[in-house]
N, C-alpha and C positions, 0 to 999 in steps of 0.2 A: 519486411513489413507486408501485411495484406493490405489491399485497397479498402479504404473506409466506405461505409454505405454512403450512397449518393446524398449530397446535401448536409452531411454531418458537420457539426460546428463544435469547436473545442475552445473554450476560453482559457487562456494561460495567463497566470500572474506573472507579468514581465519583470516585476520589481522584487520578487521573493527569492531569497537564497544568498548564499555567500558570494556568487559570481554573477549575480544579476546587475544590469539587464543583459550584458553582452552575451553570456553563455546561454541564457534562457532564450533570447531572440534567435540566436544561432540554431538552437535545437528545434525551436518552433518552425523555422524556415525548412530545415531538413525534414521535419515531419510532414509538413504541408506538401512538399514535393513528393515525398515517398508515398503518402497515404491518399493524396487527392482530397484531403479534407480542408475545410475552411478553418483557419486558426485565428482567433481574436486575441490580439495582445493587449492585455489590460495594464495600463500603467501611465506614467507622465508622457503625454503625447510627444513633446519635443525630444525628450531622451530616447524614447522608443523609436521614433522615426530615424534618428541619427544612427542607432544600432542596426536597425533594419536595412539601411543603405549599406552599412559597413558588411552585413551579412549577405548582401547581394539581392535582397528582396525576393520577388518571385510572386506568382499567382497564388491566390488562396489565402492571403494575409490581409487582415484589416486591424486597425488600432482603435481601441476604446479608452478615451482619456480617463484616467483616475490620478488626480493631483497629489494624492497623500499616499504614505507608504507606513505600514506597520513594521516597525523594526523587530529583529528576532528577540531582543531582550525585553520587550514591552509586555505588560500584563495583558492578556488577550481581552478580557471583559472590558476594561477600561479603554483600551485601545479602540476596540469596535464602537464604543459610545462616542468617543472623541473624534475619530477618524471615519466617518460615514462614507467618504469618497475615496477611501484607500483601495488599492488594487484588489485585495482579497474580498472584501464585501461586494465591491462592484462586480467581480467575476461570478461570484455566487448569485448575485442579483440577476445576471444575464441568463444563468440556468433557471432561476425561479420564474423570470418573465417568458421563458421559452425561446429566447434569443440565442441560447447556446445549449448543446445537448450534454455537455459535460465541462468540468473545470479541472485545471491542474495548477498546483502551487508547491513551490519549494521554499515558501516563506515560513512565518511564525505558525508552527503546527497547531498550537492552541487556538489561535485566531481563525485559522482555517476550519477547525472542528467546530468552534462556536458559531462562526458565521454560517457554516452549512446546516448546523442543528437549527438555529433560529430562523435562518432564511429559507431552508427547504423543509424542515420538519422532519419527524421520524416517520418511518414506515410503520403502518398499523401492526400492532402486535410485537413491536421491537421496543424495549424499555431503554436501552442504551446502545448507541452506535458504537462500532469497534473498528480499530484499524487492523487490517490483515496484511502480513508480510510474507511473501513467498521467498523462502530461503533454499539454498542448495543442499541436497542430500546425495548419498552415494547411489540413490535409485533415480535421482532426477531433481525434484524439488517438493517441498511440503509447505503448508501454510500455517503460520502461527498467528492466532488470535486470542487476545487483544495485545497489541504491543505498545500500548501507551495511552489509549483514550480513557480508560477506567481503572484508577488505582484500587478502589475498594469495589468488590463484587459480591453478589448473592448467587447461590447455585443456579437459579433460573437464568441469570445472565449468561452463564457459561453455556447453558443449553442453547440459548439463542445465538450466542457466538458460533457454536458448532453448526447450526442450521445455516447460518449466513456463510460461514467459511465452506461449508460443502457446496453452496451455489458458486461461490467464487472459484473453487477447485474445478467446477465443471466448465466455467468460463476458460480456465487455463488448459482444458483438454483432459482432465481427470474424470472419467466417466462415472465411476462408482467409488467416490472418496471414502476412505477409512478415517474414522474419527477416534482420536484419543484425547485424554486429559493429562496434562503435564503433572508429574508427581515425583516423589523421592523414592519410588519403588513400584514395581508392577503388581504386587499383591493388592487385593481389594481393600485391605486394612491399612495400607499406606496413605499418607497424605494428611494435611490438616482438614478441619471440619468442612471447609469449602470444597475441597477436592473430593472427599468422600461423599458428601451429599449431591455434589454435581454428577458424580460417576453414577449414583443410584438413579437419578433422573435421566441421564443419558441412555442407561441400559433400557429404559422404557420409552424412549423418545421416538422410535421408528427410524433413527439414524443407524448407519453402519458402524456402531461403536465397538471398538476393540479392547477398551480398558485403559488402564494407566500406561503413560509412557515416560520413561526416565529420560533425563536430559541427554545422555549419551545416545540413547535410541533414536531421539528426534533426527540426528544427522545421518542415522543408518537407514532412514526412511521407513521406520516402523509404522507410521501413519501418515496419511496424506493431509489431515487437518488436526492440529493440536491446539487445544484451548487452555487458557490460563487467564488470571487477572492481569490488568495492564501494568502493574508494578513488576511482577515477574517477568512478564513478556518483553517489556522494555529492557530489563536487565539481561535477559537471554540475547536479545537483538544486539545491544551494544557490546556485550562480551564476546559474541561470535564474530562481530566486525573487528574488534580489536585483536582477537586471537588470529584471525586470517591475516591481518596486516603484520602482526608479530611474526607469524610463521614465514611469510614471504621475505620479511626483513632479514630473519636468520639464515634463510636459504641463500639470499643474495650475498650475505657476508661469507657464508661457508664456501659457496660455489666460486668465490673470487680468490680463494686462498690456494696459490700454487698452480702450476701448469696442468697437473692431472685433474684437479677440481674444475679448471676452466674448460678443459677438453670434454669433461663429463657434462658439464653445464651446456656446452654447445651441442652435444649429442641428444640431451633430454630437453632442449629449448622448446621444440614444438609441444611436447607433452606439458611442459611447464606453463606455456602459454594457454593451453586448453583449460588446465586446472584453474589458473587465474581468472580466465574468462568466466568459468562456472561460478566462481566465488565473488564476482565483481557485481555489486549492488546496481551499478548503472545498467546492466542487462535487463533488470526488472523495471527500471524506470521509476516506480513508486509503489505506494501501498494504498488501496482504496479504503475509504471510510465507509463501512458497510452499515446499512440500517437508516440512511437518510434518503429523502425522496429526490435523488438525483445522483449522478456519477461524480464523485469528488476523489481526485487522485492526489495524495499527499507524497511529495517527493523529498529526498534527503536535502537537508540544507546545503550540502557541499556539491549539488548536482551541477554538472557541466552540460554541454550540449548533447552529448550521447544519451544521458540520463533523461533529459527533457524530452528528446525525441522518442525514447521508448515509452515515457510516461504518457505522451500524447497517443502513441500507438495502443497503450493499455486502456485508455479511456475510450478509444474508438471501438476496441474489441468489446468492452463492458457494455457500451451502448448497443452494438450490433447484437450481442447475446441477450439483450433486455434483462440485464442482471438485476435492476431494481424491481422489475415486475416479478422475477423469480424469487427475490428475497421476500416480497410481499406475500407470494403464494406459500412459500415454505413457512413464514411466521404464522399465516392463517391456519395452515394445517397444524402446526404445533399448538396453537391456542385452542382450536376446535377439538382435536383428538385427546389432548391431555396425554395420558399413557395407557397402555394396554390394560393395566390393572386399575384404571380409574383414578390414580392419585394425581391431582392437579400439579402442573409445572409451577411451582412457587418460588 
């Protein structure tokens, strides 16, 4: 992990996720020690204090009391209205008031998105914030936008997703990101109306658009940023996660059959560990909600300490790279220039 900018503060929802608060607190302690950042653990103070003692404590940690918890199965809008002192809205409010530079939550995704949208507001020129997931490819990694925030989209939304995804790609070190739109074929005529119209606008957007990307091409690294609506993106994300788990389960079964297989497994163990690490979502920590006026990292609900640690690191890097300002600039250029042919991005 790189050291965080001096004075950086990250609010962490200590109560969110399947393994909260123990694993969340442990990951936050690890991140504070490695990054040199201040981590604000938001949750039920007595419970968090106990877990902090269990994790060994350390400098750079403080607790912000939030006596209520939004459960994973709760309806986001209703929960936010009824539980204003829950850990998610309290963490967002710390960012809004300037007492934290970013927030991380592995809790109720819908509640985190809604709290960020209403608490922080949208970046000017962005109609709908989107979740961007970094996924492994044979060339490294690629970003899929949107993976769940917006089920129904219009073509202009995919263009905005592409602009924001390109900014995030640069945060991750991809200097000149190639942008594609997820489709059922590479030909310009393939795809539904949303895909075809979005591709037309992307060709005129000034982004480095390479055209349609098929599902199988995504994991070949055909593009650095691939856009789609949140319904499709979430299906791809969950299918890919399940496929990876299934493949490793099959390998484990086959490599335990007989002496020869076990010997082969022993010889290939280092390579297998490397592949597993590259496919492990905990290596990426979480996915940023792009398009809100603040850094908001949404982690997997089953996150353990390692994932939380890496999510805090991603939050710190996003702040250091001034990602929100860069998205504001990208959205402004998109709105001002329209397209080279003068057709508005609509």
